[in-house]
gemmi code that builds the backbone of each chain (N, CA, C; Angstrom):
import gemmi

chains = {
    "A": [
        ("GLU", (127.314, 86.228, 103.603), (126.393, 87.186, 104.258), (124.960, 86.745, 104.018)),
        ("THR", (124.205, 86.533, 105.097), (122.830, 86.075, 104.966), (121.931, 87.267, 104.756)),
        ("GLY", (121.016, 87.154, 103.797), (120.088, 88.236, 103.521), (118.939, 88.230, 104.504)),
        ("VAL", (117.959, 89.088, 104.240), (116.778, 89.194, 105.088), (115.847, 88.022, 104.787)),
        ("THR", (115.430, 87.323, 105.819), (114.504, 86.214, 105.636), (113.233, 86.479, 106.430)),
        ("GLN", (112.116, 85.950, 105.914), (110.833, 86.118, 106.577), (110.114, 84.779, 106.627)),
        ("SER", (109.339, 84.599, 107.689), (108.535, 83.385, 107.785), (107.202, 83.707, 108.445)),
        ("PRO", (106.144, 82.996, 108.073), (106.113, 82.044, 106.969), (106.029, 82.763, 105.629)),
        ("THR", (106.028, 81.992, 104.552), (105.917, 82.569, 103.223), (104.474, 82.975, 102.938)),
        ("HIS", (103.567, 82.073, 103.276), (102.140, 82.315, 103.089), (101.401, 81.933, 104.365)),
        ("LEU", (100.271, 82.578, 104.565), (99.487, 82.324, 105.769), (98.025, 82.657, 105.481)),
        ("ILE", (97.144, 81.781, 105.927), (95.708, 82.064, 105.809), (95.117, 82.087, 107.206)),
        ("LYS", (94.426, 83.159, 107.530), (93.804, 83.310, 108.843), (92.346, 83.723, 108.660)),
        ("THR", (91.611, 83.580, 109.746), (90.197, 83.956, 109.758), (90.037, 85.306, 110.451)),
        ("ARG", (89.084, 86.064, 109.992), (88.791, 87.359, 110.603), (88.639, 87.218, 112.120)),
        ("GLY", (89.257, 88.133, 112.868), (89.201, 88.107, 114.325), (90.378, 87.388, 114.972)),
        ("GLN", (91.089, 86.582, 114.200), (92.241, 85.867, 114.763), (93.439, 86.801, 114.906)),
        ("GLN", (94.494, 86.238, 115.486), (95.736, 86.968, 115.672), (96.834, 86.291, 114.853)),
        ("VAL", (97.831, 87.068, 114.416), (98.901, 86.481, 113.622), (100.244, 87.082, 114.038)),
        ("THR", (101.287, 86.268, 113.951), (102.650, 86.736, 114.205), (103.514, 86.416, 112.990)),
        ("LEU", (104.153, 87.422, 112.465), (105.061, 87.266, 111.340), (106.481, 87.531, 111.826)),
        ("ARG", (107.450, 86.814, 111.237), (108.819, 86.897, 111.725), (109.794, 87.349, 110.647)),
        ("CYS", (110.841, 88.009, 111.102), (111.832, 88.551, 110.185), (113.224, 88.421, 110.810)),
        ("SER", (114.142, 87.873, 110.053), (115.542, 87.851, 110.477), (116.302, 88.860, 109.633)),
        ("SER", (116.922, 89.804, 110.290), (117.588, 90.875, 109.561), (118.913, 90.395, 108.982)),
        ("GLN", (119.412, 91.173, 108.045), (120.703, 90.854, 107.457), (121.787, 90.982, 108.521)),
        ("SER", (122.775, 90.111, 108.425), (123.855, 90.092, 109.391), (124.470, 91.475, 109.575)),
        ("GLY", (124.569, 91.904, 110.840), (125.191, 93.192, 111.137), (124.247, 94.364, 111.158)),
        ("HIS", (122.987, 94.162, 110.752), (122.019, 95.261, 110.719), (121.312, 95.399, 112.061)),
        ("ASN", (121.062, 96.662, 112.471), (120.465, 96.901, 113.782), (119.068, 97.528, 113.712)),
        ("THR", (118.561, 97.697, 112.518), (117.268, 98.368, 112.348), (116.366, 97.530, 111.457)),
        ("VAL", (115.117, 97.385, 111.867), (114.144, 96.651, 111.068), (112.903, 97.519, 110.862)),
        ("SER", (112.451, 97.595, 109.636), (111.221, 98.312, 109.305), (110.225, 97.329, 108.711)),
        ("TRP", (108.966, 97.531, 109.007), (107.902, 96.686, 108.466), (107.013, 97.516, 107.551)),
        ("TYR", (106.605, 96.889, 106.436), (105.745, 97.542, 105.472), (104.592, 96.597, 105.099)),
        ("GLN", (103.456, 97.189, 104.790), (102.314, 96.431, 104.279), (102.102, 96.817, 102.815)),
        ("GLN", (102.041, 95.817, 101.939), (101.783, 96.100, 100.532), (100.472, 95.440, 100.113)),
        ("ALA", (99.439, 96.238, 99.959), (98.163, 95.740, 99.460), (98.266, 95.545, 97.951)),
        ("LEU", (97.356, 94.751, 97.424), (97.389, 94.429, 95.996), (97.286, 95.699, 95.148)),
        ("GLY", (98.220, 95.860, 94.219), (98.192, 97.011, 93.327), (98.691, 98.300, 93.928)),
        ("GLN", (99.213, 98.230, 95.140), (99.710, 99.436, 95.815), (101.194, 99.296, 96.135)),
        ("GLY", (101.800, 100.415, 96.500), (103.169, 100.363, 96.970), (103.212, 99.999, 98.439)),
        ("PRO", (104.361, 99.579, 98.927), (104.491, 99.271, 100.357), (104.186, 100.500, 101.214)),
        ("GLN", (103.486, 100.274, 102.329), (103.191, 101.360, 103.276), (103.892, 101.074, 104.591)),
        ("PHE", (104.563, 102.082, 105.100), (105.344, 101.956, 106.332), (104.426, 101.693, 107.520)),
        ("ILE", (104.753, 100.628, 108.285), (103.991, 100.314, 109.495), (104.723, 100.878, 110.714)),
        ("PHE", (105.934, 100.386, 110.957), (106.785, 100.915, 112.031), (108.213, 100.448, 111.829)),
        ("GLN", (109.085, 101.035, 112.637), (110.493, 100.714, 112.572), (111.016, 100.446, 113.979)),
        ("TYR", (111.925, 99.489, 114.106), (112.574, 99.202, 115.374), (114.070, 99.396, 115.228)),
        ("TYR", (114.627, 100.092, 116.218), (116.066, 100.338, 116.264), (116.535, 99.970, 117.658)),
        ("ARG", (117.454, 99.020, 117.717), (117.989, 98.555, 119.014), (116.865, 98.267, 120.004)),
        ("GLU", (115.918, 97.500, 119.549), (114.813, 96.949, 120.355), (113.756, 97.968, 120.771)),
        ("GLU", (113.856, 99.202, 120.290), (112.861, 100.223, 120.625), (112.113, 100.652, 119.358)),
        ("GLU", (110.808, 100.911, 119.485), (110.073, 101.428, 118.347), (110.593, 102.825, 118.019)),
        ("ASN", (110.869, 103.020, 116.741), (111.472, 104.274, 116.298), (110.665, 104.855, 115.144)),
        ("GLY", (109.416, 105.157, 115.394), (108.571, 105.724, 114.350), (107.496, 104.752, 113.941)),
        ("ARG", (106.331, 105.284, 113.649), (105.178, 104.476, 113.323), (104.383, 105.166, 112.232)),
        ("GLY", (103.867, 104.395, 111.313), (103.004, 104.931, 110.271), (101.556, 104.970, 110.733)),
        ("ASN", (100.660, 105.157, 109.791), (99.245, 105.328, 110.105), (98.538, 103.972, 110.209)),
        ("PHE", (98.917, 103.220, 111.220), (98.314, 101.903, 111.464), (97.796, 101.853, 112.898)),
        ("PRO", (96.656, 101.152, 113.103), (96.057, 101.122, 114.445), (96.913, 100.333, 115.434)),
        ("PRO", (96.634, 100.488, 116.726), (97.429, 99.813, 117.772), (97.382, 98.294, 117.711)),
        ("ARG", (96.408, 97.725, 116.999), (96.385, 96.259, 116.936), (97.550, 95.718, 116.100)),
        ("PHE", (98.265, 96.628, 115.429), (99.543, 96.263, 114.801), (100.646, 96.592, 115.804)),
        ("SER", (101.362, 95.564, 116.242), (102.434, 95.798, 117.198), (103.651, 94.990, 116.790)),
        ("GLY", (104.776, 95.326, 117.403), (106.001, 94.642, 117.013), (106.964, 94.470, 118.158)),
        ("LEU", (107.995, 93.712, 117.852), (109.085, 93.494, 118.802), (110.371, 93.397, 118.017)),
        ("GLN", (111.465, 93.803, 118.659), (112.772, 93.499, 118.104), (113.579, 92.848, 119.215)),
        ("PHE", (114.293, 91.811, 118.866), (115.026, 91.025, 119.853), (116.503, 91.433, 119.891)),
        ("PRO", (117.226, 91.005, 120.935), (118.646, 91.392, 121.035), (119.481, 91.012, 119.816)),
        ("ASN", (119.076, 89.965, 119.101), (119.833, 89.607, 117.892), (119.334, 90.380, 116.668)),
        ("TYR", (118.452, 91.357, 116.906), (117.895, 92.272, 115.900), (116.854, 91.642, 114.995)),
        ("SER", (116.500, 90.381, 115.230), (115.358, 89.845, 114.504), (114.096, 90.514, 115.040)),
        ("SER", (112.996, 90.330, 114.341), (111.798, 91.099, 114.690), (110.536, 90.292, 114.437)),
        ("GLU", (109.488, 90.672, 115.126), (108.156, 90.115, 114.922), (107.171, 91.242, 114.673)),
        ("LEU", (106.190, 90.938, 113.827), (105.037, 91.816, 113.628), (103.822, 91.039, 114.093)),
        ("ASN", (103.066, 91.601, 115.014), (101.851, 90.975, 115.510), (100.639, 91.802, 115.091)),
        ("VAL", (99.623, 91.110, 114.612), (98.377, 91.785, 114.268), (97.248, 91.076, 114.997)),
        ("ASN", (96.520, 91.821, 115.823), (95.376, 91.274, 116.549), (94.070, 91.586, 115.828)),
        ("ALA", (93.046, 90.832, 116.166), (91.702, 91.098, 115.642), (91.730, 91.337, 114.134)),
        ("LEU", (92.225, 90.342, 113.405), (92.415, 90.485, 111.968), (91.134, 90.887, 111.253)),
        ("GLU", (91.306, 91.783, 110.274), (90.208, 92.220, 109.422), (90.518, 91.808, 107.977)),
        ("LEU", (89.450, 91.751, 107.168), (89.645, 91.334, 105.780), (90.662, 92.223, 105.059)),
        ("ASP", (90.654, 93.529, 105.384), (91.564, 94.474, 104.733), (93.028, 94.298, 105.134)),
        ("ASP", (93.272, 93.441, 106.116), (94.663, 93.166, 106.495), (95.334, 92.216, 105.508)),
        ("SER", (94.554, 91.652, 104.600), (95.121, 90.776, 103.576), (96.089, 91.581, 102.723)),
        ("ALA", (97.348, 91.144, 102.704), (98.381, 91.911, 102.018), (99.684, 91.135, 102.064)),
        ("LEU", (100.687, 91.678, 101.387), (102.061, 91.181, 101.494), (102.755, 92.028, 102.561)),
        ("TYR", (103.328, 91.378, 103.551), (104.027, 92.090, 104.618), (105.530, 91.934, 104.407)),
        ("LEU", (106.182, 93.061, 104.269), (107.611, 93.099, 103.984), (108.370, 93.634, 105.179)),
        ("CYS", (109.494, 93.021, 105.462), (110.379, 93.646, 106.429), (111.663, 94.029, 105.712)),
        ("ALA", (112.311, 95.047, 106.210), (113.545, 95.549, 105.634), (114.520, 95.834, 106.764)),
        ("SER", (115.757, 95.449, 106.573), (116.757, 95.753, 107.597), (117.783, 96.734, 107.064)),
        ("SER", (118.372, 97.465, 107.974), (119.392, 98.450, 107.614), (120.323, 98.646, 108.794)),
        ("MET", (121.401, 99.356, 108.534), (122.391, 99.587, 109.579), (122.473, 101.080, 109.837)),
        ("ARG", (121.822, 101.550, 110.850), (121.886, 102.968, 111.195), (123.221, 103.281, 111.831)),
        ("GLY", (123.693, 104.510, 111.550), (124.913, 104.975, 112.187), (126.182, 104.560, 111.477)),
        ("GLN", (126.048, 103.986, 110.287), (127.232, 103.569, 109.544), (127.287, 104.243, 108.185)),
        ("GLY", (126.649, 105.392, 108.081), (126.716, 106.153, 106.836), (125.561, 105.862, 105.907)),
        ("SER", (125.378, 104.602, 105.558), (124.330, 104.253, 104.613), (123.148, 103.659, 105.348)),
        ("ASP", (121.967, 104.167, 105.089), (120.762, 103.599, 105.683), (120.023, 102.736, 104.684)),
        ("GLU", (120.729, 102.256, 103.660), (120.047, 101.491, 102.625), (119.304, 100.319, 103.239)),
        ("GLN", (118.046, 100.171, 102.836), (117.199, 99.119, 103.383), (117.184, 97.922, 102.448)),
        ("TYR", (117.361, 96.757, 103.035), (117.355, 95.500, 102.298), (116.079, 94.751, 102.682)),
        ("PHE", (115.297, 94.410, 101.670), (113.995, 93.803, 101.913), (114.052, 92.281, 101.859)),
        ("GLY", (113.201, 91.680, 102.687), (112.966, 90.253, 102.585), (111.929, 89.971, 101.513)),
        ("PRO", (111.643, 88.694, 101.256), (110.701, 88.331, 100.190), (109.239, 88.539, 100.573)),
        ("GLY", (108.992, 88.734, 101.869), (107.624, 89.023, 102.295), (106.863, 87.799, 102.766)),
        ("THR", (105.813, 88.062, 103.534), (104.834, 87.057, 103.936), (103.487, 87.467, 103.358)),
        ("ARG", (102.886, 86.563, 102.587), (101.569, 86.836, 102.009), (100.510, 86.375, 103.000)),
        ("LEU", (99.767, 87.321, 103.566), (98.705, 87.025, 104.533), (97.351, 87.167, 103.855)),
        ("THR", (96.545, 86.126, 103.981), (95.172, 86.168, 103.479), (94.231, 86.014, 104.663)),
        ("VAL", (93.307, 86.946, 104.811), (92.310, 86.889, 105.887), (90.955, 86.598, 105.261)),
        ("THR", (90.327, 85.518, 105.720), (89.025, 85.123, 105.133), (87.892, 85.300, 106.135)),
    ],
    "B": [
        ("ASP", (96.537, 110.440, 102.338), (97.018, 111.254, 101.231), (98.254, 110.583, 100.627)),
        ("GLN", (98.300, 110.608, 99.301), (99.368, 109.936, 98.587), (100.475, 110.951, 98.357)),
        ("GLN", (101.550, 110.883, 99.145), (102.610, 111.872, 99.037), (103.563, 111.589, 97.882)),
        ("VAL", (103.599, 110.332, 97.449), (104.439, 109.950, 96.316), (103.536, 109.223, 95.328)),
        ("LYS", (103.524, 109.695, 94.089), (102.581, 109.143, 93.111), (103.285, 108.678, 91.841)),
        ("GLN", (102.902, 107.515, 91.402), (103.321, 107.027, 90.101), (102.030, 106.826, 89.310)),
        ("ASN", (101.784, 107.684, 88.361), (100.480, 107.719, 87.713), (100.310, 106.704, 86.595)),
        ("SER", (101.396, 106.067, 86.187), (101.286, 105.054, 85.134), (101.415, 103.674, 85.755)),
        ("PRO", (100.328, 102.894, 85.798), (100.423, 101.560, 86.397), (101.276, 100.603, 85.565)),
        ("SER", (101.373, 100.868, 84.254), (102.128, 99.953, 83.412), (102.778, 100.698, 82.262)),
        ("LEU", (103.841, 100.071, 81.732), (104.591, 100.635, 80.617), (105.155, 99.476, 79.808)),
        ("SER", (105.006, 99.546, 78.499), (105.550, 98.508, 77.638), (106.488, 99.151, 76.632)),
        ("VAL", (107.713, 98.621, 76.529), (108.689, 99.152, 75.571), (109.373, 98.000, 74.841)),
        ("GLN", (109.966, 98.342, 73.725), (110.680, 97.362, 72.926), (112.115, 97.254, 73.429)),
        ("GLU", (112.634, 96.046, 73.395), (114.025, 95.822, 73.778), (114.939, 96.778, 72.996)),
        ("GLY", (115.911, 97.367, 73.718), (116.857, 98.276, 73.080), (116.442, 99.736, 73.124)),
        ("ARG", (115.138, 99.981, 73.346), (114.659, 101.367, 73.392), (114.771, 101.903, 74.822)),
        ("ILE", (114.423, 103.156, 75.003), (114.480, 103.785, 76.318), (113.175, 103.559, 77.075)),
        ("SER", (113.298, 103.265, 78.363), (112.138, 103.214, 79.258), (112.213, 104.444, 80.155)),
        ("ILE", (111.112, 105.140, 80.293), (111.048, 106.309, 81.178), (109.907, 106.112, 82.161)),
        ("LEU", (110.262, 106.034, 83.430), (109.264, 105.864, 84.484), (109.209, 107.152, 85.296)),
        ("ASN", (107.998, 107.610, 85.562), (107.818, 108.909, 86.201), (107.262, 108.804, 87.614)),
        ("CYS", (107.550, 109.823, 88.391), (107.146, 109.850, 89.799), (106.962, 111.312, 90.228)),
        ("ASP", (105.888, 111.595, 90.935), (105.651, 112.936, 91.467), (105.508, 112.867, 92.982)),
        ("TYR", (105.890, 113.930, 93.658), (105.740, 113.971, 95.102), (105.156, 115.317, 95.513)),
        ("THR", (104.612, 115.359, 96.705), (103.917, 116.568, 97.139), (104.650, 117.306, 98.257)),
        ("ASN", (105.476, 116.602, 99.014), (106.107, 117.209, 100.169), (107.468, 117.793, 99.800)),
        ("SER", (107.587, 119.102, 99.827), (108.838, 119.758, 99.442), (109.963, 119.525, 100.453)),
        ("MET", (109.636, 118.933, 101.599), (110.677, 118.631, 102.591), (111.445, 117.352, 102.265)),
        ("PHE", (110.928, 116.545, 101.362), (111.654, 115.331, 100.985), (112.971, 115.723, 100.341)),
        ("ASP", (114.063, 115.062, 100.763), (115.347, 115.430, 100.182), (116.161, 114.236, 99.702)),
        ("TYR", (115.548, 113.067, 99.713), (116.274, 111.884, 99.237), (115.268, 110.941, 98.631)),
        ("PHE", (115.572, 110.481, 97.419), (114.632, 109.660, 96.662), (115.326, 108.398, 96.175)),
        ("LEU", (114.553, 107.335, 96.093), (115.108, 106.048, 95.694), (114.183, 105.386, 94.690)),
        ("TRP", (114.753, 104.527, 93.883), (113.987, 103.635, 93.014), (114.305, 102.207, 93.419)),
        ("TYR", (113.230, 101.424, 93.543), (113.343, 100.006, 93.840), (112.715, 99.235, 92.699)),
        ("LYS", (113.232, 98.040, 92.512), (112.742, 97.129, 91.478), (112.231, 95.880, 92.192)),
        ("LYS", (111.095, 95.367, 91.744), (110.530, 94.185, 92.415), (110.092, 93.151, 91.391)),
        ("TYR", (110.663, 91.939, 91.546), (110.212, 90.793, 90.772), (109.159, 90.055, 91.603)),
        ("PRO", (108.281, 89.288, 90.942), (107.295, 88.496, 91.681), (107.968, 87.563, 92.683)),
        ("ALA", (107.369, 87.410, 93.830), (107.837, 86.509, 94.895), (109.182, 86.929, 95.493)),
        ("GLU", (109.603, 88.133, 95.218), (110.824, 88.651, 95.842), (110.518, 90.000, 96.471)),
        ("GLY", (111.354, 90.400, 97.445), (111.207, 91.732, 98.002), (111.798, 92.769, 97.072)),
        ("PRO", (111.432, 94.045, 97.265), (112.020, 95.112, 96.451), (113.538, 95.159, 96.630)),
        ("THR", (114.248, 95.431, 95.556), (115.696, 95.603, 95.638), (116.058, 97.017, 95.193)),
        ("PHE", (116.979, 97.606, 95.909), (117.410, 98.966, 95.642), (118.069, 99.055, 94.271)),
        ("LEU", (117.721, 100.101, 93.535), (118.252, 100.278, 92.195), (119.174, 101.495, 92.117)),
        ("ILE", (118.658, 102.648, 92.453), (119.413, 103.894, 92.328), (118.742, 104.952, 93.180)),
        ("SER", (119.513, 105.931, 93.609), (118.959, 106.990, 94.451), (119.469, 108.350, 94.000)),
        ("ILE", (118.847, 109.400, 94.548), (119.298, 110.751, 94.250), (119.000, 111.655, 95.434)),
        ("SER", (119.944, 112.483, 95.758), (119.773, 113.481, 96.804), (119.262, 114.769, 96.172)),
        ("SER", (118.565, 115.568, 96.964), (117.990, 116.800, 96.417), (119.037, 117.854, 96.042)),
        ("ILE", (120.289, 117.632, 96.419), (121.326, 118.586, 96.022), (121.786, 118.327, 94.579)),
        ("LYS", (121.324, 117.219, 94.015), (121.675, 116.889, 92.629), (120.427, 116.945, 91.766)),
        ("ASP", (120.631, 117.016, 90.459), (119.482, 116.897, 89.562), (119.598, 115.667, 88.662)),
        ("LYS", (120.692, 114.941, 88.798), (120.888, 113.747, 87.972), (121.843, 112.797, 88.687)),
        ("ASN", (121.537, 111.511, 88.589), (122.467, 110.494, 89.066), (122.431, 109.324, 88.100)),
        ("GLU", (123.602, 108.853, 87.739), (123.693, 107.839, 86.697), (124.440, 106.614, 87.217)),
        ("ASP", (123.933, 105.438, 86.850), (124.607, 104.194, 87.217), (124.387, 103.196, 86.096)),
        ("GLY", (125.369, 103.125, 85.216), (125.251, 102.210, 84.081), (124.097, 102.595, 83.174)),
        ("ARG", (123.187, 101.659, 82.966), (122.051, 101.918, 82.076), (120.945, 102.745, 82.746)),
        ("PHE", (121.079, 102.981, 84.032), (120.028, 103.648, 84.801), (120.422, 105.078, 85.167)),
        ("THR", (119.521, 106.001, 84.883), (119.728, 107.401, 85.246), (118.464, 107.928, 85.898)),
        ("VAL", (118.624, 108.609, 87.015), (117.477, 109.237, 87.662), (117.653, 110.751, 87.563)),
        ("PHE", (116.568, 111.414, 87.185), (116.547, 112.870, 87.068), (115.589, 113.421, 88.124)),
        ("LEU", (115.981, 114.529, 88.750), (115.142, 115.171, 89.756), (114.884, 116.622, 89.377)),
        ("ASN", (113.623, 116.997, 89.336), (113.218, 118.384, 89.096), (112.493, 118.866, 90.347)),
        ("LYS", (113.228, 119.534, 91.227), (112.678, 119.943, 92.518), (111.553, 120.943, 92.377)),
        ("SER", (111.669, 121.856, 91.434), (110.623, 122.876, 91.306), (109.305, 122.248, 90.893)),
        ("ALA", (109.382, 121.204, 90.087), (108.167, 120.511, 89.644), (107.790, 119.362, 90.565)),
        ("LYS", (108.648, 119.076, 91.554), (108.443, 117.932, 92.454), (108.233, 116.658, 91.622)),
        ("HIS", (109.169, 116.423, 90.748), (109.051, 115.314, 89.799), (110.399, 114.628, 89.645)),
        ("LEU", (110.365, 113.313, 89.604), (111.580, 112.596, 89.240), (111.250, 111.516, 88.230)),
        ("SER", (112.270, 111.113, 87.488), (112.063, 110.088, 86.472), (113.270, 109.163, 86.457)),
        ("LEU", (112.995, 107.942, 86.074), (114.032, 106.920, 85.923), (114.109, 106.561, 84.445)),
        ("HIS", (115.307, 106.669, 83.878), (115.530, 106.305, 82.490), (116.366, 105.032, 82.445)),
        ("ILE", (115.940, 104.100, 81.629), (116.686, 102.861, 81.425), (117.029, 102.777, 79.938)),
        ("VAL", (118.329, 102.823, 79.667), (118.777, 102.781, 78.271), (120.019, 101.897, 78.141)),
        ("PRO", (120.057, 100.907, 77.245), (118.887, 100.391, 76.534), (118.106, 99.422, 77.407)),
        ("SER", (116.827, 99.342, 77.192), (115.988, 98.421, 77.969), (116.255, 96.981, 77.530)),
        ("GLN", (116.219, 96.081, 78.530), (116.436, 94.665, 78.269), (115.262, 93.871, 78.827)),
        ("PRO", (114.980, 92.688, 78.266), (113.852, 91.889, 78.775), (113.961, 91.601, 80.280)),
        ("GLY", (115.181, 91.450, 80.795), (115.382, 91.215, 82.222), (115.011, 92.397, 83.103)),
        ("ASP", (114.773, 93.553, 82.481), (114.346, 94.729, 83.250), (112.852, 94.672, 83.564)),
        ("SER", (112.151, 93.735, 82.969), (110.707, 93.613, 83.208), (110.450, 93.312, 84.683)),
        ("ALA", (109.756, 94.213, 85.348), (109.530, 94.128, 86.791), (108.610, 95.279, 87.175)),
        ("VAL", (108.270, 95.339, 88.453), (107.546, 96.503, 88.977), (108.574, 97.457, 89.588)),
        ("TYR", (108.491, 98.715, 89.231), (109.419, 99.729, 89.726), (108.685, 100.667, 90.674)),
        ("PHE", (109.267, 100.832, 91.850), (108.693, 101.728, 92.854), (109.616, 102.920, 93.066)),
        ("CYS", (109.016, 104.070, 93.081), (109.692, 105.290, 93.474), (109.425, 105.480, 94.976)),
        ("ALA", (110.397, 105.965, 95.728), (110.200, 106.180, 97.158), (110.922, 107.439, 97.602)),
        ("ALA", (110.342, 108.105, 98.573), (111.002, 109.231, 99.240), (111.365, 108.789, 100.644)),
        ("GLU", (112.514, 109.206, 101.093), (112.935, 108.824, 102.437), (112.601, 109.945, 103.409)),
        ("ASN", (111.781, 109.597, 104.395), (111.394, 110.538, 105.424), (112.495, 110.577, 106.481)),
        ("GLN", (112.358, 111.462, 107.446), (113.390, 111.513, 108.496), (113.425, 110.184, 109.236)),
        ("GLY", (114.571, 109.729, 109.572), (114.729, 108.469, 110.284), (114.752, 107.262, 109.387)),
        ("GLY", (114.727, 107.494, 108.085), (114.870, 106.355, 107.183), (113.589, 105.626, 106.863)),
        ("LYS", (112.438, 106.277, 107.083), (111.185, 105.646, 106.693), (110.928, 105.953, 105.223)),
        ("LEU", (110.581, 104.920, 104.477), (110.351, 105.085, 103.047), (108.868, 105.260, 102.761)),
        ("ILE", (108.573, 106.238, 101.895), (107.202, 106.464, 101.426), (107.191, 106.128, 99.954)),
        ("PHE", (106.454, 105.091, 99.613), (106.479, 104.543, 98.260), (105.334, 105.062, 97.409)),
        ("GLY", (105.588, 105.096, 96.103), (104.513, 105.272, 95.140), (103.837, 103.931, 94.891)),
        ("GLN", (102.844, 103.942, 94.006), (102.041, 102.748, 93.781), (102.726, 101.730, 92.884)),
        ("GLY", (103.785, 102.152, 92.197), (104.511, 101.238, 91.334), (104.098, 101.345, 89.879)),
        ("THR", (105.039, 101.052, 88.999), (104.790, 100.963, 87.558), (105.349, 99.636, 87.084)),
        ("GLU", (104.494, 98.859, 86.432), (104.946, 97.568, 85.911), (105.522, 97.769, 84.516)),
        ("LEU", (106.818, 97.503, 84.390), (107.510, 97.648, 83.114), (107.598, 96.295, 82.418)),
        ("SER", (107.216, 96.285, 81.158), (107.355, 95.087, 80.344), (108.232, 95.437, 79.144)),
        ("VAL", (109.357, 94.747, 79.021), (110.269, 94.978, 77.905), (110.152, 93.789, 76.956)),
        ("LYS", (109.706, 94.057, 75.742), (109.430, 92.988, 74.786), (110.606, 92.782, 73.839)),
        ("PRO", (110.975, 91.512, 73.630), (112.105, 91.210, 72.737), (111.808, 91.600, 71.291)),
    ],
}
model = gemmi.Model(1)
for chain_id, residues in chains.items():
    chain = gemmi.Chain(chain_id)
    for i, (resn, *xyz) in enumerate(residues, 1):
        res = gemmi.Residue()
        res.name, res.seqid = resn, gemmi.SeqId(i, " ")
        for name, pos in zip(("N", "CA", "C"), xyz):
            atom = gemmi.Atom()
            atom.name, atom.element = name, gemmi.Element(name[0])
            atom.pos, atom.b_iso = gemmi.Position(*pos), 0.0
            res.add_atom(atom)
        chain.add_residue(res)
    model.add_chain(chain)
structure = gemmi.Structure()
structure.add_model(model)
structure.setup_entities()
């Protein structure tokens, strides 16, 4: 069973640029959630995708957007990067509708905006 | 607003002793709570959970206690081992499976 993977591991971008982060969910999982973890803080919910549709969004501006593909992998896109976007971005996959919604996290992508 | 709070950024205990990590929440509608453990360069891993219909859940060395009236939960690790050294996050599950995390407590277990 393959776990949740994320790419890239690290990324450095300049303010104003755009970035795409990728997540492959655990085999058999149909739901992906994205979280932002700033230094010294807990992860904050960005949004969740279930069967390719956005299924809830946290308190993040529209320049944070996402996609989920038919194979349930997902992308997080951030436009017009700001310095405060520097953080660890975590994705988590789960299987809705099978009793347990336990979320399995990937190792994260460390984004630095300069 | 911080709906889930972990007020102790760090905790240091001796190997073999008890570790107690605390968590407070503000929303009385939360009915499911989880603890995650995070090592550096890894994602959080699920440790133990508790539903609001219970006041205690135990799994080996780990026990979570829930006090609904005080909106407080705690994680007890007995006995603590050096391998338990990690950051521990308390989380509440919102409707639809969205997790609301606390800020984390870094546990250091000294041999």
